[in-house]
Backbone and ligand atoms as CSV (ligand in chain L), in Angstrom:
chain,resi,resn,atom,element,x,y,z
A,1,MET,N,N,-44.756,-20.022,27.334
A,1,MET,CA,C,-44.739,-18.540,27.355
A,1,MET,C,C,-46.180,-18.051,27.595
A,2,ASN,N,N,-46.297,-17.009,28.484
A,2,ASN,CA,C,-47.650,-16.539,28.727
A,2,ASN,C,C,-48.145,-15.592,27.575
A,3,LYS,N,N,-49.460,-15.404,27.490
A,3,LYS,CA,C,-50.076,-14.718,26.315
A,3,LYS,C,C,-49.540,-13.341,26.166
A,4,GLU,N,N,-49.362,-12.587,27.301
A,4,GLU,CA,C,-48.864,-11.163,27.284
A,4,GLU,C,C,-47.485,-11.143,26.658
A,5,LYS,N,N,-46.561,-12.057,27.110
A,5,LYS,CA,C,-45.212,-12.087,26.623
A,5,LYS,C,C,-45.183,-12.454,25.162
A,6,GLU,N,N,-46.032,-13.325,24.770
A,6,GLU,CA,C,-46.135,-13.786,23.379
A,6,GLU,C,C,-46.509,-12.610,22.483
A,7,LYS,N,N,-47.538,-11.827,23.003
A,7,LYS,CA,C,-48.034,-10.650,22.277
A,7,LYS,C,C,-46.934,-9.621,22.045
A,8,GLU,N,N,-46.128,-9.383,23.185
A,8,GLU,CA,C,-45.048,-8.418,23.187
A,8,GLU,C,C,-44.058,-8.796,22.146
A,9,GLU,N,N,-43.741,-10.119,22.051
A,9,GLU,CA,C,-42.703,-10.585,21.148
A,9,GLU,C,C,-43.121,-10.384,19.706
A,10,ILE,N,N,-44.428,-10.700,19.401
A,10,ILE,CA,C,-44.839,-10.594,18.017
A,10,ILE,C,C,-45.138,-9.172,17.567
A,11,SER,N,N,-45.248,-8.217,18.567
A,11,SER,CA,C,-45.505,-6.836,18.074
A,11,SER,C,C,-44.160,-6.114,17.829
A,12,ALA,N,N,-43.040,-6.713,18.264
A,12,ALA,CA,C,-41.716,-6.019,18.044
A,12,ALA,C,C,-41.181,-6.429,16.630
A,13,ILE,N,N,-40.190,-5.592,16.237
A,13,ILE,CA,C,-39.561,-5.925,14.935
A,13,ILE,C,C,-38.768,-7.207,15.142
A,14,HIS,N,N,-38.940,-8.222,14.217
A,14,HIS,CA,C,-38.249,-9.418,14.346
A,14,HIS,C,C,-36.679,-9.139,14.348
A,15,PRO,N,N,-35.968,-9.837,15.175
A,15,PRO,CA,C,-34.483,-9.586,15.251
A,15,PRO,C,C,-33.748,-9.715,13.923
A,16,ALA,N,N,-34.259,-10.590,13.013
A,16,ALA,CA,C,-33.613,-10.759,11.727
A,16,ALA,C,C,-33.866,-9.511,10.846
A,17,VAL,N,N,-34.991,-8.816,11.064
A,17,VAL,CA,C,-35.416,-7.643,10.292
A,17,VAL,C,C,-34.763,-6.394,10.828
A,18,ALA,N,N,-34.427,-6.343,12.126
A,18,ALA,CA,C,-33.966,-5.144,12.816
A,18,ALA,C,C,-32.807,-4.504,12.102
A,19,PRO,N,N,-31.691,-5.312,11.612
A,19,PRO,CA,C,-30.610,-4.564,10.932
A,19,PRO,C,C,-31.026,-3.814,9.615
A,20,LEU,N,N,-32.168,-4.165,9.110
A,20,LEU,CA,C,-32.699,-3.581,7.880
A,20,LEU,C,C,-33.795,-2.588,8.176
A,21,SER,N,N,-34.018,-2.260,9.477
A,21,SER,CA,C,-35.245,-1.459,9.807
A,21,SER,C,C,-35.118,-0.043,9.240
A,22,TYR,N,N,-33.945,0.405,8.893
A,22,TYR,CA,C,-33.797,1.717,8.245
A,22,TYR,C,C,-34.561,1.803,6.878
A,23,LEU,N,N,-34.844,0.603,6.261
A,23,LEU,CA,C,-35.560,0.611,5.045
A,23,LEU,C,C,-37.134,0.825,5.205
A,24,LEU,N,N,-37.616,0.508,6.422
A,24,LEU,CA,C,-39.103,0.404,6.622
A,24,LEU,C,C,-39.679,1.841,6.418
A,25,GLY,N,N,-40.771,1.777,5.649
A,25,GLY,CA,C,-41.477,3.098,5.386
A,25,GLY,C,C,-41.682,3.300,3.900
A,26,LYS,N,N,-42.129,4.488,3.522
A,26,LYS,CA,C,-42.338,4.825,2.120
A,26,LYS,C,C,-41.283,5.676,1.651
A,27,TRP,N,N,-40.857,5.477,0.400
A,27,TRP,CA,C,-39.816,6.257,-0.291
A,27,TRP,C,C,-40.337,6.791,-1.667
A,28,LYS,N,N,-39.892,7.994,-2.012
A,28,LYS,CA,C,-40.324,8.511,-3.268
A,28,LYS,C,C,-39.129,9.219,-3.985
A,29,GLY,N,N,-39.057,9.057,-5.301
A,29,GLY,CA,C,-37.989,9.722,-5.964
A,29,GLY,C,C,-38.049,9.591,-7.458
A,30,GLU,N,N,-36.885,9.732,-8.091
A,30,GLU,CA,C,-36.824,9.650,-9.535
A,30,GLU,C,C,-35.711,8.728,-9.925
A,31,GLY,N,N,-35.832,8.162,-11.176
A,31,GLY,CA,C,-34.823,7.251,-11.603
A,31,GLY,C,C,-34.525,7.546,-13.090
A,32,GLU,N,N,-33.488,6.890,-13.569
A,32,GLU,CA,C,-33.055,6.944,-14.946
A,32,GLU,C,C,-32.984,5.538,-15.473
A,33,GLY,N,N,-33.560,5.241,-16.599
A,33,GLY,CA,C,-33.415,3.901,-17.185
A,33,GLY,C,C,-32.680,3.969,-18.541
A,34,GLY,N,N,-32.145,2.870,-18.911
A,34,GLY,CA,C,-31.476,2.777,-20.188
A,34,GLY,C,C,-30.954,1.416,-20.405
A,35,TYR,N,N,-30.393,1.139,-21.527
A,35,TYR,CA,C,-29.801,-0.166,-21.901
A,35,TYR,C,C,-29.208,0.080,-23.292
A,36,SER,N,N,-28.253,-0.771,-23.658
A,36,SER,CA,C,-27.611,-0.510,-24.914
A,36,SER,C,C,-28.559,-0.645,-26.117
A,37,THR,N,N,-29.717,-1.332,-25.938
A,37,THR,CA,C,-30.626,-1.603,-27.036
A,37,THR,C,C,-31.832,-0.638,-27.016
A,38,ILE,N,N,-31.958,0.250,-26.018
A,38,ILE,CA,C,-33.164,1.113,-25.972
A,38,ILE,C,C,-32.751,2.622,-25.766
A,39,ASN,N,N,-33.746,3.520,-25.919
A,39,ASN,CA,C,-33.501,4.917,-25.586
A,39,ASN,C,C,-33.651,5.093,-24.070
A,40,SER,N,N,-32.751,5.993,-23.573
A,40,SER,CA,C,-32.848,6.196,-22.101
A,40,SER,C,C,-34.071,6.976,-21.769
A,41,PHE,N,N,-34.529,6.866,-20.500
A,41,PHE,CA,C,-35.786,7.480,-20.073
A,41,PHE,C,C,-35.680,7.810,-18.630
A,42,ARG,N,N,-36.514,8.744,-18.141
A,42,ARG,CA,C,-36.551,9.103,-16.737
A,42,ARG,C,C,-37.941,8.740,-16.154
A,43,TYR,N,N,-37.967,8.357,-14.864
A,43,TYR,CA,C,-39.277,7.951,-14.323
A,43,TYR,C,C,-39.409,8.391,-12.803
A,44,GLY,N,N,-40.676,8.492,-12.387
A,44,GLY,CA,C,-40.953,8.743,-10.966
A,44,GLY,C,C,-41.211,7.432,-10.313
A,45,GLU,N,N,-40.960,7.338,-9.077
A,45,GLU,CA,C,-41.105,6.022,-8.349
A,45,GLU,C,C,-41.488,6.249,-6.943
A,46,GLN,N,N,-42.435,5.411,-6.483
A,46,GLN,CA,C,-42.690,5.295,-5.018
A,46,GLN,C,C,-42.520,3.811,-4.594
A,47,LEU,N,N,-41.839,3.691,-3.450
A,47,LEU,CA,C,-41.462,2.354,-3.031
A,47,LEU,C,C,-41.822,2.213,-1.563
A,48,GLN,N,N,-42.141,1.004,-1.139
A,48,GLN,CA,C,-42.473,0.788,0.239
A,48,GLN,C,C,-41.878,-0.470,0.786
A,49,PHE,N,N,-41.292,-0.392,1.960
A,49,PHE,CA,C,-40.838,-1.587,2.695
A,49,PHE,C,C,-41.699,-1.607,3.988
A,50,SER,N,N,-42.321,-2.725,4.291
A,50,SER,CA,C,-43.080,-2.757,5.521
A,50,SER,C,C,-42.859,-4.106,6.225
A,51,HIS,N,N,-43.323,-4.162,7.440
A,51,HIS,CA,C,-43.100,-5.351,8.294
A,51,HIS,C,C,-44.446,-5.785,8.847
A,52,PRO,N,N,-45.383,-6.248,7.898
A,52,PRO,CA,C,-46.731,-6.435,8.305
A,52,PRO,C,C,-46.945,-7.567,9.265
A,53,ALA,N,N,-46.066,-8.537,9.351
A,53,ALA,CA,C,-46.242,-9.658,10.317
A,53,ALA,C,C,-45.024,-9.592,11.213
A,54,PRO,N,N,-45.050,-8.759,12.263
A,54,PRO,CA,C,-43.864,-8.496,13.051
A,54,PRO,C,C,-43.148,-9.770,13.697
A,55,GLY,N,N,-43.973,-10.813,13.923
A,55,GLY,CA,C,-43.366,-11.977,14.463
A,55,GLY,C,C,-42.594,-12.841,13.415
A,56,LYS,N,N,-42.583,-12.389,12.164
A,56,LYS,CA,C,-41.971,-13.160,11.123
A,56,LYS,C,C,-40.753,-12.438,10.546
A,57,PRO,N,N,-39.761,-13.204,10.135
A,57,PRO,CA,C,-38.501,-12.544,9.651
A,57,PRO,C,C,-38.629,-12.072,8.219
A,58,VAL,N,N,-39.583,-11.258,7.931
A,58,VAL,CA,C,-39.948,-10.983,6.537
A,58,VAL,C,C,-40.300,-9.484,6.371
A,59,ILE,N,N,-39.744,-8.850,5.341
A,59,ILE,CA,C,-40.081,-7.480,4.928
A,59,ILE,C,C,-40.869,-7.571,3.666
A,60,ALA,N,N,-42.060,-6.913,3.619
A,60,ALA,CA,C,-42.842,-6.872,2.358
A,60,ALA,C,C,-42.319,-5.647,1.553
A,61,TYR,N,N,-42.286,-5.801,0.249
A,61,TYR,CA,C,-41.661,-4.769,-0.613
A,61,TYR,C,C,-42.631,-4.525,-1.792
A,62,SER,N,N,-42.782,-3.255,-2.137
A,62,SER,CA,C,-43.503,-2.998,-3.427
A,62,SER,C,C,-43.066,-1.654,-3.971
A,63,HIS,N,N,-43.131,-1.555,-5.268
A,63,HIS,CA,C,-42.835,-0.261,-5.934
A,63,HIS,C,C,-43.715,-0.031,-7.092
A,64,TYR,N,N,-44.015,1.210,-7.464
A,64,TYR,CA,C,-44.710,1.487,-8.743
A,64,TYR,C,C,-43.989,2.765,-9.313
A,65,THR,N,N,-44.011,2.824,-10.661
A,65,THR,CA,C,-43.255,3.857,-11.317
A,65,THR,C,C,-44.242,4.538,-12.306
A,66,TRP,N,N,-43.875,5.769,-12.724
A,66,TRP,CA,C,-44.731,6.485,-13.663
A,66,TRP,C,C,-43.848,7.355,-14.603
A,67,LYS,N,N,-44.462,7.734,-15.707
A,67,LYS,CA,C,-43.805,8.691,-16.655
A,67,LYS,C,C,-43.827,10.043,-16.042
A,68,LEU,N,N,-42.619,10.705,-16.055
A,68,LEU,CA,C,-42.531,11.988,-15.404
A,68,LEU,C,C,-43.367,13.084,-16.076
A,69,ASP,N,N,-43.555,12.979,-17.417
A,69,ASP,CA,C,-44.297,14.056,-18.135
A,69,ASP,C,C,-45.750,13.848,-17.948
A,70,SER,N,N,-46.257,12.647,-18.123
A,70,SER,CA,C,-47.705,12.445,-18.152
A,70,SER,C,C,-48.281,11.918,-16.843
A,71,GLY,N,N,-47.405,11.321,-15.973
A,71,GLY,CA,C,-47.882,10.643,-14.829
A,71,GLY,C,C,-48.438,9.247,-15.060
A,72,LEU,N,N,-48.449,8.852,-16.339
A,72,LEU,CA,C,-48.978,7.485,-16.745
A,72,LEU,C,C,-48.133,6.408,-16.056
A,73,PRO,N,N,-48.781,5.350,-15.687
A,73,PRO,CA,C,-48.043,4.250,-14.959
A,73,PRO,C,C,-47.050,3.574,-15.890
A,74,MET,N,N,-45.936,3.143,-15.287
A,74,MET,CA,C,-44.925,2.260,-15.969
A,74,MET,C,C,-44.886,0.949,-15.237
A,75,HIS,N,N,-43.734,0.491,-15.016
A,75,HIS,CA,C,-43.485,-0.864,-14.361
A,75,HIS,C,C,-43.869,-0.829,-12.849
A,76,SER,N,N,-44.341,-1.970,-12.409
A,76,SER,CA,C,-44.522,-2.091,-10.943
A,76,SER,C,C,-44.099,-3.511,-10.535
A,77,GLU,N,N,-43.790,-3.686,-9.245
A,77,GLU,CA,C,-43.412,-5.030,-8.809
A,77,GLU,C,C,-43.625,-5.093,-7.282
A,78,SER,N,N,-43.749,-6.341,-6.768
A,78,SER,CA,C,-43.774,-6.463,-5.293
A,78,SER,C,C,-43.263,-7.857,-4.958
A,79,GLY,N,N,-42.893,-7.933,-3.623
A,79,GLY,CA,C,-42.339,-9.238,-3.194
A,79,GLY,C,C,-42.044,-9.254,-1.702
A,80,TYR,N,N,-41.157,-10.167,-1.358
A,80,TYR,CA,C,-40.776,-10.328,0.067
A,80,TYR,C,C,-39.247,-10.460,0.210
A,81,TRP,N,N,-38.740,-9.796,1.213
A,81,TRP,CA,C,-37.365,-9.848,1.527
A,81,TRP,C,C,-37.125,-10.616,2.813
A,82,ARG,N,N,-36.256,-11.621,2.817
A,82,ARG,CA,C,-36.018,-12.418,3.984
A,82,ARG,C,C,-34.579,-12.355,4.473
A,83,PRO,N,N,-34.290,-11.349,5.382
A,83,PRO,CA,C,-32.918,-11.263,5.848
A,83,PRO,C,C,-32.618,-12.309,6.915
A,84,LYS,N,N,-31.379,-12.767,6.992
A,84,LYS,CA,C,-30.969,-13.722,7.918
A,84,LYS,C,C,-29.905,-13.120,8.931
A,85,HIS,N,N,-29.818,-13.765,10.037
A,85,HIS,CA,C,-28.834,-13.254,11.044
A,85,HIS,C,C,-27.324,-13.283,10.539
A,86,ASP,N,N,-27.016,-14.196,9.610
A,86,ASP,CA,C,-25.700,-14.301,9.182
A,86,ASP,C,C,-25.311,-13.228,8.091
A,87,GLY,N,N,-26.210,-12.320,7.836
A,87,GLY,CA,C,-25.947,-11.231,6.876
A,87,GLY,C,C,-26.360,-11.598,5.442
A,88,SER,N,N,-26.931,-12.780,5.278
A,88,SER,CA,C,-27.441,-13.108,3.950
A,88,SER,C,C,-28.896,-12.675,3.840
A,89,VAL,N,N,-29.399,-12.602,2.643
A,89,VAL,CA,C,-30.808,-12.208,2.465
A,89,VAL,C,C,-31.279,-12.914,1.176
A,90,GLU,N,N,-32.548,-13.328,1.198
A,90,GLU,CA,C,-33.081,-13.869,-0.014
A,90,GLU,C,C,-34.373,-13.069,-0.349
A,91,VAL,N,N,-34.638,-12.857,-1.608
A,91,VAL,CA,C,-35.682,-11.922,-1.983
A,91,VAL,C,C,-36.430,-12.601,-3.188
A,92,VAL,N,N,-37.777,-12.464,-3.111
A,92,VAL,CA,C,-38.579,-12.977,-4.264
A,92,VAL,C,C,-39.454,-11.794,-4.763
A,93,ILE,N,N,-39.435,-11.575,-6.074
A,93,ILE,CA,C,-40.113,-10.399,-6.631
A,93,ILE,C,C,-40.971,-10.852,-7.861
A,94,ALA,N,N,-42.240,-10.333,-7.889
A,94,ALA,CA,C,-43.077,-10.594,-9.077
A,94,ALA,C,C,-43.231,-9.232,-9.789
A,95,GLN,N,N,-42.944,-9.190,-11.013
A,95,GLN,CA,C,-43.061,-7.944,-11.748
A,95,GLN,C,C,-44.292,-7.841,-12.626
A,96,SER,N,N,-44.750,-6.629,-12.831
A,96,SER,CA,C,-46.000,-6.418,-13.636
A,96,SER,C,C,-45.918,-6.932,-15.030
A,97,THR,N,N,-44.680,-7.219,-15.527
A,97,THR,CA,C,-44.514,-7.666,-16.828
A,97,THR,C,C,-44.718,-9.162,-16.887
A,98,GLY,N,N,-44.882,-9.847,-15.738
A,98,GLY,CA,C,-45.015,-11.282,-15.671
A,98,GLY,C,C,-43.752,-11.991,-15.278
A,99,LEU,N,N,-42.636,-11.253,-15.251
A,99,LEU,CA,C,-41.367,-11.912,-14.908
A,99,LEU,C,C,-41.374,-12.092,-13.416
A,100,ALA,N,N,-40.755,-13.252,-13.005
A,100,ALA,CA,C,-40.579,-13.543,-11.528
A,100,ALA,C,C,-39.037,-13.766,-11.283
A,101,GLU,N,N,-38.631,-13.181,-10.155
A,101,GLU,CA,C,-37.205,-13.242,-9.805
A,101,GLU,C,C,-37.062,-13.879,-8.409
A,102,VAL,N,N,-36.069,-14.713,-8.210
A,102,VAL,CA,C,-35.556,-15.061,-6.888
A,102,VAL,C,C,-34.095,-14.593,-6.838
A,103,LEU,N,N,-33.763,-13.826,-5.839
A,103,LEU,CA,C,-32.369,-13.263,-5.709
A,103,LEU,C,C,-31.855,-13.681,-4.344
A,104,LYS,N,N,-30.512,-13.794,-4.301
A,104,LYS,CA,C,-29.873,-14.026,-3.032
A,104,LYS,C,C,-28.720,-13.072,-2.991
A,105,GLY,N,N,-28.345,-12.704,-1.668
A,105,GLY,CA,C,-27.195,-11.774,-1.591
A,105,GLY,C,C,-26.844,-11.524,-0.103
A,106,THR,N,N,-26.365,-10.337,0.141
A,106,THR,CA,C,-25.876,-9.982,1.455
A,106,THR,C,C,-26.379,-8.634,1.894
A,107,HIS,N,N,-26.455,-8.417,3.163
A,107,HIS,CA,C,-26.818,-7.082,3.663
A,107,HIS,C,C,-25.822,-6.732,4.787
A,108,SER,N,N,-25.432,-5.494,4.870
A,108,SER,CA,C,-24.547,-5.060,5.890
A,108,SER,C,C,-25.190,-3.940,6.647
A,109,ALA,N,N,-25.425,-4.173,7.968
A,109,ALA,CA,C,-26.050,-3.178,8.809
A,109,ALA,C,C,-25.134,-1.948,8.973
A,110,GLU,N,N,-23.850,-2.198,8.968
A,110,GLU,CA,C,-22.896,-1.067,9.169
A,110,GLU,C,C,-22.843,-0.168,7.925
A,111,ASP,N,N,-22.673,-0.720,6.729
A,111,ASP,CA,C,-22.546,0.062,5.493
A,111,ASP,C,C,-23.923,0.374,4.937
A,112,LYS,N,N,-24.946,-0.277,5.363
A,112,LYS,CA,C,-26.273,-0.098,4.812
A,112,LYS,C,C,-26.287,-0.319,3.322
A,113,VAL,N,N,-25.751,-1.433,2.917
A,113,VAL,CA,C,-25.687,-1.830,1.529
A,113,VAL,C,C,-26.265,-3.213,1.402
A,114,ILE,N,N,-27.145,-3.412,0.396
A,114,ILE,CA,C,-27.675,-4.768,0.135
A,114,ILE,C,C,-27.390,-5.078,-1.293
A,115,LYS,N,N,-26.745,-6.216,-1.505
A,115,LYS,CA,C,-26.310,-6.694,-2.848
A,115,LYS,C,C,-27.052,-7.927,-3.149
A,116,LEU,N,N,-27.742,-7.956,-4.319
A,116,LEU,CA,C,-28.616,-9.131,-4.666
A,116,LEU,C,C,-28.260,-9.640,-6.095
A,117,GLN,N,N,-28.214,-10.936,-6.250
A,117,GLN,CA,C,-27.956,-11.553,-7.541
A,117,GLN,C,C,-29.003,-12.582,-7.815
A,118,SER,N,N,-29.545,-12.561,-9.015
A,118,SER,CA,C,-30.637,-13.509,-9.330
A,118,SER,C,C,-30.159,-14.978,-9.306
A,119,GLN,N,N,-31.000,-15.759,-8.715
A,119,GLN,CA,C,-30.770,-17.271,-8.772
A,119,GLN,C,C,-31.703,-17.866,-9.742
A,120,VAL,N,N,-32.911,-17.270,-9.932
A,120,VAL,CA,C,-33.893,-17.715,-10.850
A,120,VAL,C,C,-34.524,-16.466,-11.495
A,121,VAL,N,N,-34.619,-16.490,-12.836
A,121,VAL,CA,C,-35.360,-15.506,-13.559
A,121,VAL,C,C,-36.398,-16.355,-14.381
A,122,ALA,N,N,-37.654,-16.212,-14.085
A,122,ALA,CA,C,-38.687,-17.068,-14.725
A,122,ALA,C,C,-39.666,-16.295,-15.542
A,123,ASN,N,N,-40.158,-16.947,-16.556
A,123,ASN,CA,C,-41.226,-16.312,-17.411
A,123,ASN,C,C,-40.726,-15.106,-18.094
A,124,ALA,N,N,-39.483,-15.090,-18.504
A,124,ALA,CA,C,-38.894,-13.881,-19.188
A,124,ALA,C,C,-38.524,-14.308,-20.603
A,125,SER,N,N,-38.869,-13.412,-21.545
A,125,SER,CA,C,-38.508,-13.746,-22.945
A,125,SER,C,C,-37.111,-13.482,-23.220
A,126,LYS,N,N,-36.498,-12.380,-22.614
A,126,LYS,CA,C,-35.164,-11.956,-22.986
A,126,LYS,C,C,-34.202,-12.081,-21.795
A,127,VAL,N,N,-34.694,-11.770,-20.556
A,127,VAL,CA,C,-33.823,-11.547,-19.426
A,127,VAL,C,C,-33.265,-12.877,-18.931
A,128,ARG,N,N,-31.907,-12.886,-18.745
A,128,ARG,CA,C,-31.269,-14.096,-18.288
A,128,ARG,C,C,-30.794,-13.936,-16.844
A,129,GLU,N,N,-30.475,-12.705,-16.457
A,129,GLU,CA,C,-29.821,-12.520,-15.134
A,129,GLU,C,C,-30.145,-11.057,-14.652
A,130,ILE,N,N,-30.295,-10.936,-13.351
A,130,ILE,CA,C,-30.630,-9.559,-12.752
A,130,ILE,C,C,-29.740,-9.384,-11.529
A,131,SER,N,N,-29.150,-8.202,-11.389
A,131,SER,CA,C,-28.470,-7.894,-10.097
A,131,SER,C,C,-29.042,-6.538,-9.666
A,132,ARG,N,N,-29.121,-6.454,-8.303
A,132,ARG,CA,C,-29.694,-5.215,-7.706
A,132,ARG,C,C,-28.797,-4.872,-6.496
A,133,VAL,N,N,-28.500,-3.565,-6.437
A,133,VAL,CA,C,-27.747,-3.061,-5.297
A,133,VAL,C,C,-28.491,-1.850,-4.690
A,134,TYR,N,N,-28.861,-1.948,-3.444
A,134,TYR,CA,C,-29.561,-0.896,-2.744
A,134,TYR,C,C,-28.610,-0.358,-1.658
A,135,GLU,N,N,-28.532,0.988,-1.486
A,135,GLU,CA,C,-27.515,1.539,-0.658
A,135,GLU,C,C,-28.050,2.852,-0.037
A,136,MET,N,N,-27.853,3.028,1.272
A,136,MET,CA,C,-28.199,4.318,1.920
A,136,MET,C,C,-27.035,5.271,1.768
A,137,VAL,N,N,-27.304,6.451,1.184
A,137,VAL,CA,C,-26.317,7.476,0.969
A,137,VAL,C,C,-26.842,8.780,1.543
A,138,ASN,N,N,-26.301,9.256,2.630
A,138,ASN,CA,C,-26.738,10.478,3.319
A,138,ASN,C,C,-28.218,10.522,3.497
A,139,GLY,N,N,-28.743,9.402,4.005
A,139,GLY,CA,C,-30.195,9.337,4.325
A,139,GLY,C,C,-31.069,9.049,3.067
A,140,GLU,N,N,-30.517,9.002,1.926
A,140,GLU,CA,C,-31.276,8.696,0.760
A,140,GLU,C,C,-31.102,7.242,0.320
A,141,LEU,N,N,-32.166,6.625,-0.300
A,141,LEU,CA,C,-32.019,5.256,-0.771
A,141,LEU,C,C,-31.649,5.331,-2.278
A,142,HIS,N,N,-30.444,4.755,-2.568
A,142,HIS,CA,C,-29.998,4.688,-3.958
A,142,HIS,C,C,-30.047,3.267,-4.400
A,143,TYR,N,N,-30.470,2.965,-5.630
A,143,TYR,CA,C,-30.335,1.617,-6.180
A,143,TYR,C,C,-29.892,1.603,-7.622
A,144,VAL,N,N,-29.243,0.509,-7.972
A,144,VAL,CA,C,-28.923,0.238,-9.370
A,144,VAL,C,C,-29.383,-1.233,-9.678
A,145,VAL,N,N,-30.154,-1.315,-10.775
A,145,VAL,CA,C,-30.569,-2.659,-11.245
A,145,VAL,C,C,-29.851,-2.908,-12.594
A,146,GLN,N,N,-29.150,-4.036,-12.642
A,146,GLN,CA,C,-28.532,-4.463,-13.957
A,146,GLN,C,C,-29.228,-5.675,-14.476
A,147,MET,N,N,-29.121,-5.861,-15.742
A,147,MET,CA,C,-29.723,-7.121,-16.332
A,147,MET,C,C,-28.810,-7.598,-17.427
A,148,ALA,N,N,-28.933,-8.929,-17.677
A,148,ALA,CA,C,-28.298,-9.512,-18.877
A,148,ALA,C,C,-29.476,-10.120,-19.686
A,149,THR,N,N,-29.379,-9.987,-20.972
A,149,THR,CA,C,-30.403,-10.632,-21.797
A,149,THR,C,C,-29.734,-11.722,-22.647
A,150,ASN,N,N,-30.586,-12.383,-23.500
A,150,ASN,CA,C,-30.012,-13.418,-24.338
A,150,ASN,C,C,-29.011,-12.877,-25.382
A,151,LEU,N,N,-29.062,-11.476,-25.549
A,151,LEU,CA,C,-28.129,-10.881,-26.507
A,151,LEU,C,C,-27.020,-10.048,-25.889
A,152,THR,N,N,-27.270,-9.646,-24.594
A,152,THR,CA,C,-26.385,-8.610,-24.015
A,152,THR,C,C,-25.862,-9.051,-22.590
A,153,ALA,N,N,-24.610,-8.736,-22.258
A,153,ALA,CA,C,-24.025,-9.090,-20.981
A,153,ALA,C,C,-24.633,-8.146,-19.876
A,154,LEU,N,N,-24.396,-8.497,-18.658
A,154,LEU,CA,C,-24.879,-7.725,-17.505
A,154,LEU,C,C,-24.537,-6.234,-17.602
A,155,GLN,N,N,-25.539,-5.370,-17.600
A,155,GLN,CA,C,-25.238,-3.921,-17.688
A,155,GLN,C,C,-26.419,-3.180,-17.101
A,156,PRO,N,N,-26.244,-1.887,-16.649
A,156,PRO,CA,C,-27.298,-1.181,-15.909
A,156,PRO,C,C,-28.539,-0.928,-16.768
A,157,HIS,N,N,-29.708,-1.180,-16.125
A,157,HIS,CA,C,-30.984,-0.807,-16.773
A,157,HIS,C,C,-31.694,0.344,-15.957
A,158,LEU,N,N,-31.489,0.386,-14.647
A,158,LEU,CA,C,-32.118,1.371,-13.802
A,158,LEU,C,C,-31.228,1.887,-12.780
A,159,LYS,N,N,-31.388,3.191,-12.449
A,159,LYS,CA,C,-30.627,3.820,-11.388
A,159,LYS,C,C,-31.560,4.870,-10.771
A,160,ALA,N,N,-31.806,4.831,-9.465
A,160,ALA,CA,C,-32.750,5.795,-8.840
A,160,ALA,C,C,-32.292,6.268,-7.470
A,161,VAL,N,N,-32.810,7.417,-7.078
A,161,VAL,CA,C,-32.490,7.979,-5.773
A,161,VAL,C,C,-33.870,8.361,-5.183
A,162,LEU,N,N,-34.109,7.834,-3.964
A,162,LEU,CA,C,-35.406,8.076,-3.273
A,162,LEU,C,C,-35.229,8.645,-1.913
A,163,LYS,N,N,-36.164,9.497,-1.509
A,163,LYS,CA,C,-36.118,10.112,-0.158
A,163,LYS,C,C,-37.308,9.479,0.632
A,164,LYS,N,N,-37.083,9.439,1.955
A,164,LYS,CA,C,-38.185,8.836,2.804
A,164,LYS,C,C,-39.314,9.853,2.947
A,165,LEU,N,N,-40.514,9.368,2.793
A,165,LEU,CA,C,-41.715,10.250,2.905
A,165,LEU,C,C,-42.041,10.454,4.417
L,1,HEM,C1,C,-37.008,-2.238,-21.665
L,1,HEM,C2,C,-36.500,-5.713,-18.356
L,1,HEM,C3,C,-37.661,-2.556,-14.880
L,1,HEM,C4,C,-38.963,0.625,-18.273
L,1,HEM,C5,C,-36.785,-3.444,-21.070
L,1,HEM,C6,C,-36.350,-4.644,-21.753
L,1,HEM,C7,C,-36.215,-5.581,-20.824
L,1,HEM,C8,C,-36.544,-5.048,-19.555
L,1,HEM,C9,C,-35.783,-7.011,-21.145
L,1,HEM,C10,C,-36.093,-4.777,-23.258
L,1,HEM,C11,C,-34.658,-4.521,-23.596
L,1,HEM,C12,C,-34.361,-4.834,-25.069
L,1,HEM,O1,O,-35.256,-4.729,-25.883
L,1,HEM,O2,O,-33.150,-5.135,-25.365
L,1,HEM,C13,C,-36.697,-5.121,-17.132
L,1,HEM,C14,C,-36.456,-5.803,-15.878
L,1,HEM,C15,C,-36.788,-4.876,-14.902
L,1,HEM,C16,C,-37.224,-3.674,-15.565
L,1,HEM,C17,C,-35.920,-7.180,-15.766
L,1,HEM,C18,C,-36.644,-5.027,-13.377
L,1,HEM,C19,C,-35.749,-5.822,-12.831
L,1,HEM,C20,C,-38.156,-1.476,-15.531
L,1,HEM,C21,C,-38.721,-0.272,-14.837
L,1,HEM,C22,C,-39.080,0.569,-15.769
L,1,HEM,C23,C,-38.760,-0.039,-17.063
L,1,HEM,C24,C,-38.843,-0.153,-13.302
L,1,HEM,C25,C,-39.774,1.897,-15.687
L,1,HEM,C26,C,-39.598,2.710,-14.654
L,1,HEM,C27,C,-38.454,0.100,-19.482
L,1,HEM,C28,C,-38.660,0.868,-20.702
L,1,HEM,C29,C,-38.059,0.033,-21.669
L,1,HEM,C30,C,-37.587,-1.228,-21.029
L,1,HEM,C31,C,-39.252,2.187,-20.908
L,1,HEM,C32,C,-37.971,0.313,-23.210
L,1,HEM,C33,C,-39.148,-0.202,-23.882
L,1,HEM,C34,C,-39.069,0.024,-25.359
L,1,HEM,O3,O,-38.406,0.990,-25.770
L,1,HEM,O4,O,-39.510,-0.837,-26.080
L,1,HEM,N1,N,-36.869,-3.715,-19.721
L,1,HEM,N2,N,-37.175,-3.880,-16.891
L,1,HEM,N3,N,-38.183,-1.259,-16.848
L,1,HEM,N4,N,-37.886,-1.103,-19.698
L,1,HEM,FE1,FE,-37.481,-2.493,-18.304
């Protein structure tokens, strides 16, 4: 392959990433957290999906959250999403609490829904399992995060709606 052609290919969105290109960019919104063992709370959130290495089949992901009343920081996390041509996707996320997640699941370009289920939850004192569903609804990004702990079965912890900036 000549150098020009090679350059063109690596500056384009990787074909495995293309079906998820609607995610790319910055998103901002609010969410609601809760669990059967804690008081519910509301939070602000900014989230980013980027494709920093266009020749690679990888989306970089990060989010940070804050208290709505004071603006003080809450949880943050970042990682990499690796979509495949067969509609599967694998995701690795490091959380500010020290917890690490590896999730696998599916993405549908048609429905714009991504469903993820943890394969590994590491360095967690209570969390045994995590599921995440991200969905485009009328141009907004909606997600639900559920978790199971050593005492409690899988149930929602977070629910948020974000708009593209
Ligand atoms: C509580 C895990 C994301 C805010 C908790 C608890 C766990 C947990 C295990 C303790 C539940 C219990 O004591 O039974 C996780 C996991 C997350 C996540 C695995 C991501 C997958 C977030 C985010 C926020 C957040 C994004 C903020 C926007 C809170 C708050 C509490 C809590 C405020 C209650 C703390 C307290 O009252 O002591 N979380 N969390 N969490 N989480 Fe999360």
